[in-house]
PDB file of N, CA, C and O in Angstrom:
ATOM      1  N   UNK A   1     -26.993   0.911 -18.442  1.00  0.00           N
ATOM      2  CA  UNK A   1     -26.943  -0.370 -17.761  1.00  0.00           C
ATOM      3  C   UNK A   1     -26.938  -0.103 -16.257  1.00  0.00           C
ATOM      4  O   UNK A   1     -26.097   0.646 -15.759  1.00  0.00           O
ATOM      5  N   UNK A   2     -27.849  -0.697 -15.559  1.00  0.00           N
ATOM      6  CA  UNK A   2     -27.942  -0.532 -14.109  1.00  0.00           C
ATOM      7  C   UNK A   2     -27.101  -1.576 -13.405  1.00  0.00           C
ATOM      8  O   UNK A   2     -26.917  -2.686 -13.906  1.00  0.00           O
ATOM      9  N   UNK A   3     -26.592  -1.211 -12.240  1.00  0.00           N
ATOM     10  CA  UNK A   3     -25.855  -2.155 -11.415  1.00  0.00           C
ATOM     11  C   UNK A   3     -26.624  -2.356 -10.123  1.00  0.00           C
ATOM     12  O   UNK A   3     -27.034  -1.388  -9.483  1.00  0.00           O
ATOM     13  N   UNK A   4     -26.818  -3.598  -9.741  1.00  0.00           N
ATOM     14  CA  UNK A   4     -27.531  -3.929  -8.513  1.00  0.00           C
ATOM     15  C   UNK A   4     -26.535  -4.550  -7.551  1.00  0.00           C
ATOM     16  O   UNK A   4     -25.778  -5.446  -7.922  1.00  0.00           O
ATOM     17  N   UNK A   5     -26.538  -4.076  -6.320  1.00  0.00           N
ATOM     18  CA  UNK A   5     -25.622  -4.591  -5.295  1.00  0.00           C
ATOM     19  C   UNK A   5     -26.333  -5.629  -4.428  1.00  0.00           C
ATOM     20  O   UNK A   5     -27.467  -5.424  -3.993  1.00  0.00           O
ATOM     21  N   UNK A   6     -25.652  -6.734  -4.188  1.00  0.00           N
ATOM     22  CA  UNK A   6     -26.154  -7.794  -3.315  1.00  0.00           C
ATOM     23  C   UNK A   6     -25.104  -8.093  -2.257  1.00  0.00           C
ATOM     24  O   UNK A   6     -23.912  -8.131  -2.561  1.00  0.00           O
ATOM     25  N   UNK A   7     -25.530  -8.305  -1.025  1.00  0.00           N
ATOM     26  CA  UNK A   7     -24.626  -8.909  -0.060  1.00  0.00           C
ATOM     27  C   UNK A   7     -24.608 -10.400  -0.361  1.00  0.00           C
ATOM     28  O   UNK A   7     -25.447 -10.891  -1.117  1.00  0.00           O
ATOM     29  N   UNK A   8     -23.665 -11.120   0.221  1.00  0.00           N
ATOM     30  CA  UNK A   8     -23.597 -12.560  -0.021  1.00  0.00           C
ATOM     31  C   UNK A   8     -24.889 -13.236   0.398  1.00  0.00           C
ATOM     32  O   UNK A   8     -25.396 -14.106  -0.311  1.00  0.00           O
ATOM     33  N   UNK A   9     -25.425 -12.841   1.543  1.00  0.00           N
ATOM     34  CA  UNK A   9     -26.670 -13.445   2.029  1.00  0.00           C
ATOM     35  C   UNK A   9     -27.825 -13.143   1.074  1.00  0.00           C
ATOM     36  O   UNK A   9     -28.634 -14.023   0.782  1.00  0.00           O
ATOM     37  N   UNK A  10     -27.905 -11.904   0.589  1.00  0.00           N
ATOM     38  CA  UNK A  10     -28.961 -11.568  -0.364  1.00  0.00           C
ATOM     39  C   UNK A  10     -28.793 -12.349  -1.665  1.00  0.00           C
ATOM     40  O   UNK A  10     -29.769 -12.832  -2.238  1.00  0.00           O
ATOM     41  N   UNK A  11     -27.555 -12.469  -2.121  1.00  0.00           N
ATOM     42  CA  UNK A  11     -27.316 -13.202  -3.364  1.00  0.00           C
ATOM     43  C   UNK A  11     -27.771 -14.646  -3.225  1.00  0.00           C
ATOM     44  O   UNK A  11     -28.361 -15.207  -4.148  1.00  0.00           O
ATOM     45  N   UNK A  12     -27.499 -15.246  -2.078  1.00  0.00           N
ATOM     46  CA  UNK A  12     -27.899 -16.633  -1.853  1.00  0.00           C
ATOM     47  C   UNK A  12     -29.409 -16.783  -1.955  1.00  0.00           C
ATOM     48  O   UNK A  12     -29.901 -17.739  -2.554  1.00  0.00           O
ATOM     49  N   UNK A  13     -30.135 -15.857  -1.383  1.00  0.00           N
ATOM     50  CA  UNK A  13     -31.595 -15.979  -1.389  1.00  0.00           C
ATOM     51  C   UNK A  13     -32.234 -15.417  -2.657  1.00  0.00           C
ATOM     52  O   UNK A  13     -33.391 -15.720  -2.950  1.00  0.00           O
ATOM     53  N   UNK A  14     -31.484 -14.590  -3.422  1.00  0.00           N
ATOM     54  CA  UNK A  14     -32.060 -13.964  -4.616  1.00  0.00           C
ATOM     55  C   UNK A  14     -31.232 -14.259  -5.871  1.00  0.00           C
ATOM     56  O   UNK A  14     -31.176 -13.437  -6.786  1.00  0.00           O
ATOM     57  N   UNK A  15     -30.596 -15.419  -5.911  1.00  0.00           N
ATOM     58  CA  UNK A  15     -29.714 -15.726  -7.043  1.00  0.00           C
ATOM     59  C   UNK A  15     -30.467 -15.760  -8.368  1.00  0.00           C
ATOM     60  O   UNK A  15     -29.912 -15.379  -9.399  1.00  0.00           O
ATOM     61  N   UNK A  16     -31.719 -16.210  -8.359  1.00  0.00           N
ATOM     62  CA  UNK A  16     -32.498 -16.221  -9.602  1.00  0.00           C
ATOM     63  C   UNK A  16     -32.617 -14.814 -10.179  1.00  0.00           C
ATOM     64  O   UNK A  16     -32.488 -14.614 -11.386  1.00  0.00           O
ATOM     65  N   UNK A  17     -32.863 -13.846  -9.304  1.00  0.00           N
ATOM     66  CA  UNK A  17     -32.980 -12.459  -9.755  1.00  0.00           C
ATOM     67  C   UNK A  17     -31.651 -11.965 -10.314  1.00  0.00           C
ATOM     68  O   UNK A  17     -31.619 -11.282 -11.337  1.00  0.00           O
ATOM     69  N   UNK A  18     -30.557 -12.310  -9.643  1.00  0.00           N
ATOM     70  CA  UNK A  18     -29.237 -11.880 -10.107  1.00  0.00           C
ATOM     71  C   UNK A  18     -28.930 -12.459 -11.475  1.00  0.00           C
ATOM     72  O   UNK A  18     -28.426 -11.743 -12.340  1.00  0.00           O
ATOM     73  N   UNK A  19     -29.218 -13.728 -11.695  1.00  0.00           N
ATOM     74  CA  UNK A  19     -28.940 -14.347 -12.983  1.00  0.00           C
ATOM     75  C   UNK A  19     -29.877 -13.829 -14.073  1.00  0.00           C
ATOM     76  O   UNK A  19     -29.484 -13.736 -15.236  1.00  0.00           O
ATOM     77  N   UNK A  20     -31.109 -13.492 -13.705  1.00  0.00           N
ATOM     78  CA  UNK A  20     -32.011 -12.874 -14.678  1.00  0.00           C
ATOM     79  C   UNK A  20     -31.449 -11.529 -15.139  1.00  0.00           C
ATOM     80  O   UNK A  20     -31.517 -11.195 -16.322  1.00  0.00           O
ATOM     81  N   UNK A  21     -30.894 -10.763 -14.200  1.00  0.00           N
ATOM     82  CA  UNK A  21     -30.270  -9.486 -14.554  1.00  0.00           C
ATOM     83  C   UNK A  21     -29.098  -9.714 -15.507  1.00  0.00           C
ATOM     84  O   UNK A  21     -28.943  -8.996 -16.495  1.00  0.00           O
ATOM     85  N   UNK A  22     -28.287 -10.705 -15.206  1.00  0.00           N
ATOM     86  CA  UNK A  22     -27.129 -10.995 -16.048  1.00  0.00           C
ATOM     87  C   UNK A  22     -27.566 -11.407 -17.447  1.00  0.00           C
ATOM     88  O   UNK A  22     -26.934 -11.024 -18.432  1.00  0.00           O
ATOM     89  N   UNK A  23     -28.639 -12.183 -17.544  1.00  0.00           N
ATOM     90  CA  UNK A  23     -29.157 -12.596 -18.848  1.00  0.00           C
ATOM     91  C   UNK A  23     -29.621 -11.402 -19.670  1.00  0.00           C
ATOM     92  O   UNK A  23     -29.599 -11.440 -20.900  1.00  0.00           O
ATOM     93  N   UNK A  24     -30.048 -10.324 -18.976  1.00  0.00           N
ATOM     94  CA  UNK A  24     -30.521  -9.110 -19.661  1.00  0.00           C
ATOM     95  C   UNK A  24     -29.385  -8.126 -19.931  1.00  0.00           C
ATOM     96  O   UNK A  24     -29.619  -7.031 -20.444  1.00  0.00           O
ATOM     97  N   UNK A  25     -28.152  -8.513 -19.586  1.00  0.00           N
ATOM     98  CA  UNK A  25     -27.020  -7.627 -19.818  1.00  0.00           C
ATOM     99  C   UNK A  25     -26.753  -6.665 -18.687  1.00  0.00           C
ATOM    100  O   UNK A  25     -25.864  -5.819 -18.790  1.00  0.00           O
ATOM    101  N   UNK A  26     -27.505  -6.777 -17.607  1.00  0.00           N
ATOM    102  CA  UNK A  26     -27.276  -5.929 -16.438  1.00  0.00           C
ATOM    103  C   UNK A  26     -26.150  -6.536 -15.607  1.00  0.00           C
ATOM    104  O   UNK A  26     -25.766  -7.686 -15.816  1.00  0.00           O
ATOM    105  N   UNK A  27     -25.636  -5.772 -14.685  1.00  0.00           N
ATOM    106  CA  UNK A  27     -24.575  -6.322 -13.843  1.00  0.00           C
ATOM    107  C   UNK A  27     -24.997  -6.286 -12.382  1.00  0.00           C
ATOM    108  O   UNK A  27     -25.850  -5.497 -11.973  1.00  0.00           O
ATOM    109  N   UNK A  28     -24.380  -7.154 -11.620  1.00  0.00           N
ATOM    110  CA  UNK A  28     -24.616  -7.156 -10.181  1.00  0.00           C
ATOM    111  C   UNK A  28     -23.281  -7.299  -9.481  1.00  0.00           C
ATOM    112  O   UNK A  28     -22.335  -7.877 -10.018  1.00  0.00           O
ATOM    113  N   UNK A  29     -23.220  -6.761  -8.275  1.00  0.00           N
ATOM    114  CA  UNK A  29     -21.973  -6.702  -7.521  1.00  0.00           C
ATOM    115  C   UNK A  29     -22.221  -7.237  -6.125  1.00  0.00           C
ATOM    116  O   UNK A  29     -23.215  -6.889  -5.488  1.00  0.00           O
ATOM    117  N   UNK A  30     -21.322  -8.079  -5.650  1.00  0.00           N
ATOM    118  CA  UNK A  30     -21.370  -8.511  -4.257  1.00  0.00           C
ATOM    119  C   UNK A  30     -20.699  -7.432  -3.427  1.00  0.00           C
ATOM    120  O   UNK A  30     -19.556  -7.063  -3.698  1.00  0.00           O
ATOM    121  N   UNK A  31     -21.389  -6.925  -2.425  1.00  0.00           N
ATOM    122  CA  UNK A  31     -20.872  -5.799  -1.652  1.00  0.00           C
ATOM    123  C   UNK A  31     -20.237  -6.207  -0.328  1.00  0.00           C
ATOM    124  O   UNK A  31     -19.804  -5.348   0.440  1.00  0.00           O
ATOM    125  N   UNK A  32     -20.177  -7.497  -0.057  1.00  0.00           N
ATOM    126  CA  UNK A  32     -19.538  -7.938   1.193  1.00  0.00           C
ATOM    127  C   UNK A  32     -18.031  -7.763   1.106  1.00  0.00           C
ATOM    128  O   UNK A  32     -17.431  -7.966   0.051  1.00  0.00           O
ATOM    129  N   UNK A  33     -17.437  -7.392   2.202  1.00  0.00           N
ATOM    130  CA  UNK A  33     -15.989  -7.290   2.276  1.00  0.00           C
ATOM    131  C   UNK A  33     -15.516  -8.131   3.454  1.00  0.00           C
ATOM    132  O   UNK A  33     -15.024  -7.606   4.453  1.00  0.00           O
ATOM    133  N   UNK A  34     -15.671  -9.425   3.321  1.00  0.00           N
ATOM    134  CA  UNK A  34     -15.309 -10.341   4.386  1.00  0.00           C
ATOM    135  C   UNK A  34     -13.857 -10.767   4.215  1.00  0.00           C
ATOM    136  O   UNK A  34     -13.456 -11.208   3.138  1.00  0.00           O
ATOM    137  N   UNK A  35     -13.077 -10.635   5.271  1.00  0.00           N
ATOM    138  CA  UNK A  35     -11.686 -11.069   5.235  1.00  0.00           C
ATOM    139  C   UNK A  35     -11.617 -12.465   5.821  1.00  0.00           C
ATOM    140  O   UNK A  35     -12.043 -12.695   6.953  1.00  0.00           O
ATOM    141  N   UNK A  36     -11.083 -13.388   5.053  1.00  0.00           N
ATOM    142  CA  UNK A  36     -10.938 -14.753   5.530  1.00  0.00           C
ATOM    143  C   UNK A  36      -9.557 -14.908   6.152  1.00  0.00           C
ATOM    144  O   UNK A  36      -8.541 -14.691   5.492  1.00  0.00           O
ATOM    145  N   UNK A  37      -9.531 -15.276   7.394  1.00  0.00           N
ATOM    146  CA  UNK A  37      -8.277 -15.472   8.108  1.00  0.00           C
ATOM    147  C   UNK A  37      -7.612 -16.766   7.661  1.00  0.00           C
ATOM    148  O   UNK A  37      -8.293 -17.769   7.449  1.00  0.00           O
ATOM    149  N   UNK A  38      -6.303 -16.756   7.516  1.00  0.00           N
ATOM    150  CA  UNK A  38      -5.603 -18.018   7.227  1.00  0.00           C
ATOM    151  C   UNK A  38      -5.821 -18.992   8.385  1.00  0.00           C
ATOM    152  O   UNK A  38      -5.862 -18.578   9.544  1.00  0.00           O
ATOM    153  N   UNK A  39      -5.958 -20.247   8.087  1.00  0.00           N
ATOM    154  CA  UNK A  39      -6.148 -21.235   9.141  1.00  0.00           C
ATOM    155  C   UNK A  39      -4.936 -22.161   9.210  1.00  0.00           C
ATOM    156  O   UNK A  39      -3.945 -21.958   8.509  1.00  0.00           O
ATOM    157  N   UNK A  40      -5.028 -23.171  10.057  1.00  0.00           N
ATOM    158  CA  UNK A  40      -3.890 -24.071  10.262  1.00  0.00           C
ATOM    159  C   UNK A  40      -3.554 -24.877   9.015  1.00  0.00           C
ATOM    160  O   UNK A  40      -2.461 -25.437   8.928  1.00  0.00           O
ATOM    161  N   UNK A  41      -4.471 -24.953   8.039  1.00  0.00           N
ATOM    162  CA  UNK A  41      -4.230 -25.698   6.812  1.00  0.00           C
ATOM    163  C   UNK A  41      -3.429 -24.891   5.785  1.00  0.00           C
ATOM    164  O   UNK A  41      -3.046 -25.427   4.745  1.00  0.00           O
ATOM    165  N   UNK A  42      -3.174 -23.623   6.063  1.00  0.00           N
ATOM    166  CA  UNK A  42      -2.448 -22.778   5.117  1.00  0.00           C
ATOM    167  C   UNK A  42      -1.087 -23.363   4.775  1.00  0.00           C
ATOM    168  O   UNK A  42      -0.619 -23.211   3.647  1.00  0.00           O
ATOM    169  N   UNK A  43      -0.442 -24.030   5.728  1.00  0.00           N
ATOM    170  CA  UNK A  43       0.878 -24.602   5.484  1.00  0.00           C
ATOM    171  C   UNK A  43       0.839 -25.687   4.405  1.00  0.00           C
ATOM    172  O   UNK A  43       1.870 -26.026   3.825  1.00  0.00           O
ATOM    173  N   UNK A  44      -0.356 -26.231   4.138  1.00  0.00           N
ATOM    174  CA  UNK A  44      -0.495 -27.267   3.112  1.00  0.00           C
ATOM    175  C   UNK A  44      -0.712 -26.679   1.721  1.00  0.00           C
ATOM    176  O   UNK A  44      -0.736 -27.414   0.735  1.00  0.00           O
ATOM    177  N   UNK A  45      -0.868 -25.372   1.638  1.00  0.00           N
ATOM    178  CA  UNK A  45      -1.158 -24.727   0.355  1.00  0.00           C
ATOM    179  C   UNK A  45       0.026 -24.842  -0.599  1.00  0.00           C
ATOM    180  O   UNK A  45       1.181 -24.906  -0.178  1.00  0.00           O
ATOM    181  N   UNK A  46      -0.286 -24.868  -1.883  1.00  0.00           N
ATOM    182  CA  UNK A  46       0.764 -24.885  -2.903  1.00  0.00           C
ATOM    183  C   UNK A  46       0.519 -23.737  -3.870  1.00  0.00           C
ATOM    184  O   UNK A  46      -0.598 -23.230  -3.977  1.00  0.00           O
ATOM    185  N   UNK A  47       1.551 -23.340  -4.560  1.00  0.00           N
ATOM    186  CA  UNK A  47       1.435 -22.281  -5.550  1.00  0.00           C
ATOM    187  C   UNK A  47       0.846 -22.851  -6.835  1.00  0.00           C
ATOM    188  O   UNK A  47       0.887 -24.060  -7.063  1.00  0.00           O
ATOM    189  N   UNK A  48       0.308 -21.987  -7.659  1.00  0.00           N
ATOM    190  CA  UNK A  48      -0.290 -22.399  -8.925  1.00  0.00           C
ATOM    191  C   UNK A  48       0.712 -23.145  -9.798  1.00  0.00           C
ATOM    192  O   UNK A  48       0.358 -24.111 -10.474  1.00  0.00           O
ATOM    193  N   UNK A  49       1.961 -22.694  -9.781  1.00  0.00           N
ATOM    194  CA  UNK A  49       2.985 -23.349 -10.600  1.00  0.00           C
ATOM    195  C   UNK A  49       3.187 -24.797 -10.157  1.00  0.00           C
ATOM    196  O   UNK A  49       3.343 -25.686 -10.995  1.00  0.00           O
ATOM    197  N   UNK A  50       3.185 -25.038  -8.846  1.00  0.00           N
ATOM    198  CA  UNK A  50       3.336 -26.396  -8.328  1.00  0.00           C
ATOM    199  C   UNK A  50       2.132 -27.256  -8.719  1.00  0.00           C
ATOM    200  O   UNK A  50       2.275 -28.426  -9.074  1.00  0.00           O
ATOM    201  N   UNK A  51       0.962 -26.661  -8.648  1.00  0.00           N
ATOM    202  CA  UNK A  51      -0.247 -27.378  -9.037  1.00  0.00           C
ATOM    203  C   UNK A  51      -0.194 -27.741 -10.510  1.00  0.00           C
ATOM    204  O   UNK A  51      -0.535 -28.863 -10.888  1.00  0.00           O
ATOM    205  N   UNK A  52       0.229 -26.804 -11.343  1.00  0.00           N
ATOM    206  CA  UNK A  52       0.298 -27.042 -12.777  1.00  0.00           C
ATOM    207  C   UNK A  52       1.222 -28.206 -13.121  1.00  0.00           C
ATOM    208  O   UNK A  52       0.902 -29.008 -13.998  1.00  0.00           O
ATOM    209  N   UNK A  53       2.348 -28.306 -12.451  1.00  0.00           N
ATOM    210  CA  UNK A  53       3.278 -29.410 -12.700  1.00  0.00           C
ATOM    211  C   UNK A  53       2.582 -30.741 -12.434  1.00  0.00           C
ATOM    212  O   UNK A  53       2.669 -31.661 -13.247  1.00  0.00           O
ATOM    213  N   UNK A  54       1.899 -30.845 -11.308  1.00  0.00           N
ATOM    214  CA  UNK A  54       1.201 -32.088 -10.975  1.00  0.00           C
ATOM    215  C   UNK A  54       0.069 -32.394 -11.931  1.00  0.00           C
ATOM    216  O   UNK A  54      -0.127 -33.546 -12.316  1.00  0.00           O
ATOM    217  N   UNK A  55      -0.677 -31.377 -12.317  1.00  0.00           N
ATOM    218  CA  UNK A  55      -1.794 -31.579 -13.233  1.00  0.00           C
ATOM    219  C   UNK A  55      -1.288 -32.030 -14.597  1.00  0.00           C
ATOM    220  O   UNK A  55      -1.838 -32.956 -15.192  1.00  0.00           O
ATOM    221  N   UNK A  56      -0.244 -31.379 -15.091  1.00  0.00           N
ATOM    222  CA  UNK A  56       0.320 -31.781 -16.384  1.00  0.00           C
ATOM    223  C   UNK A  56       0.788 -33.233 -16.355  1.00  0.00           C
ATOM    224  O   UNK A  56       0.576 -33.979 -17.311  1.00  0.00           O
ATOM    225  N   UNK A  57       1.426 -33.631 -15.252  1.00  0.00           N
ATOM    226  CA  UNK A  57       1.897 -35.007 -15.128  1.00  0.00           C
ATOM    227  C   UNK A  57       0.712 -35.980 -15.164  1.00  0.00           C
ATOM    228  O   UNK A  57       0.762 -36.999 -15.853  1.00  0.00           O
ATOM    229  N   UNK A  58      -0.341 -35.664 -14.428  1.00  0.00           N
ATOM    230  CA  UNK A  58      -1.521 -36.531 -14.399  1.00  0.00           C
ATOM    231  C   UNK A  58      -2.180 -36.626 -15.770  1.00  0.00           C
ATOM    232  O   UNK A  58      -2.606 -37.705 -16.181  1.00  0.00           O
ATOM    233  N   UNK A  59      -2.265 -35.507 -16.476  1.00  0.00           N
ATOM    234  CA  UNK A  59      -2.880 -35.511 -17.804  1.00  0.00           C
ATOM    235  C   UNK A  59      -2.063 -36.367 -18.762  1.00  0.00           C
ATOM    236  O   UNK A  59      -2.625 -37.147 -19.531  1.00  0.00           O
ATOM    237  N   UNK A  60      -0.744 -36.227 -18.721  1.00  0.00           N
ATOM    238  CA  UNK A  60       0.114 -37.027 -19.606  1.00  0.00           C
ATOM    239  C   UNK A  60      -0.051 -38.521 -19.315  1.00  0.00           C
ATOM    240  O   UNK A  60      -0.131 -39.326 -20.243  1.00  0.00           O
ATOM    241  N   UNK A  61      -0.100 -38.894 -18.036  1.00  0.00           N
ATOM    242  CA  UNK A  61      -0.281 -40.297 -17.682  1.00  0.00           C
ATOM    243  C   UNK A  61      -1.632 -40.823 -18.160  1.00  0.00           C
ATOM    244  O   UNK A  61      -1.717 -41.932 -18.688  1.00  0.00           O
ATOM    245  N   UNK A  62      -2.693 -40.024 -17.975  1.00  0.00           N
ATOM    246  CA  UNK A  62      -4.020 -40.444 -18.426  1.00  0.00           C
ATOM    247  C   UNK A  62      -4.050 -40.589 -19.938  1.00  0.00           C
ATOM    248  O   UNK A  62      -4.666 -41.517 -20.463  1.00  0.00           O
ATOM    249  N   UNK A  63      -3.395 -39.684 -20.636  1.00  0.00           N
ATOM    250  CA  UNK A  63      -3.361 -39.748 -22.096  1.00  0.00           C
ATOM    251  C   UNK A  63      -2.653 -41.018 -22.554  1.00  0.00           C
ATOM    252  O   UNK A  63      -3.117 -41.708 -23.461  1.00  0.00           O
ATOM    253  N   UNK A  64      -1.516 -41.321 -21.911  1.00  0.00           N
ATOM    254  CA  UNK A  64      -0.771 -42.533 -22.275  1.00  0.00           C
ATOM    255  C   UNK A  64      -1.602 -43.788 -22.024  1.00  0.00           C
ATOM    256  O   UNK A  64      -1.588 -44.711 -22.838  1.00  0.00           O
ATOM    257  N   UNK A  65      -2.316 -43.830 -20.916  1.00  0.00           N
ATOM    258  CA  UNK A  65      -3.116 -45.007 -20.562  1.00  0.00           C
ATOM    259  C   UNK A  65      -4.285 -45.219 -21.521  1.00  0.00           C
ATOM    260  O   UNK A  65      -4.704 -46.356 -21.736  1.00  0.00           O
ATOM    261  N   UNK A  66      -4.816 -44.146 -22.098  1.00  0.00           N
ATOM    262  CA  UNK A  66      -6.017 -44.267 -22.922  1.00  0.00           C
ATOM    263  C   UNK A  66      -5.775 -44.070 -24.396  1.00  0.00           C
ATOM    264  O   UNK A  66      -6.725 -44.011 -25.177  1.00  0.00           O
ATOM    265  N   UNK A  67      -4.528 -43.968 -24.793  1.00  0.00           N
ATOM    266  CA  UNK A  67      -4.227 -43.783 -26.204  1.00  0.00           C
ATOM    267  C   UNK A  67      -3.647 -45.073 -26.748  1.00  0.00           C
ATOM    268  O   UNK A  67      -2.708 -45.640 -26.189  1.00  0.00           O
ATOM    269  N   UNK A  68      -4.214 -45.514 -27.828  1.00  0.00           N
ATOM    270  CA  UNK A  68      -3.686 -46.710 -28.507  1.00  0.00           C
ATOM    271  C   UNK A  68      -3.252 -46.318 -29.899  1.00  0.00           C
ATOM    272  O   UNK A  68      -3.888 -45.496 -30.559  1.00  0.00           O
ATOM    273  N   UNK A  69      -2.182 -46.904 -30.327  1.00  0.00           N
ATOM    274  CA  UNK A  69      -1.675 -46.622 -31.659  1.00  0.00           C
ATOM    275  C   UNK A  69      -1.929 -47.839 -32.541  1.00  0.00           C
ATOM    276  O   UNK A  69      -1.632 -48.965 -32.143  1.00  0.00           O
ATOM    277  N   UNK A  70      -2.470 -47.622 -33.724  1.00  0.00           N
ATOM    278  CA  UNK A  70      -2.790 -48.731 -34.631  1.00  0.00           C
ATOM    279  C   UNK A  70      -1.575 -49.080 -35.466  1.00  0.00           C
ATOM    280  O   UNK A  70      -1.636 -49.989 -36.294  1.00  0.00           O
TER     281      UNK A  70
END
């Protein structure tokens, strides 16, 4: 199995080729090592556990609103 390396820019312009490789069982790797700096919005971030609590609550409410008992 061959591995083909793409930078992000190459992947963007050659995504069809990358997906064709994947369909054939080949693999491709993004070789960019870009570090994203935290920005001023980082303080608004929440942990996965906090997100899960909110999502579970929303799902339960939606289920209650759309479930009818005969």
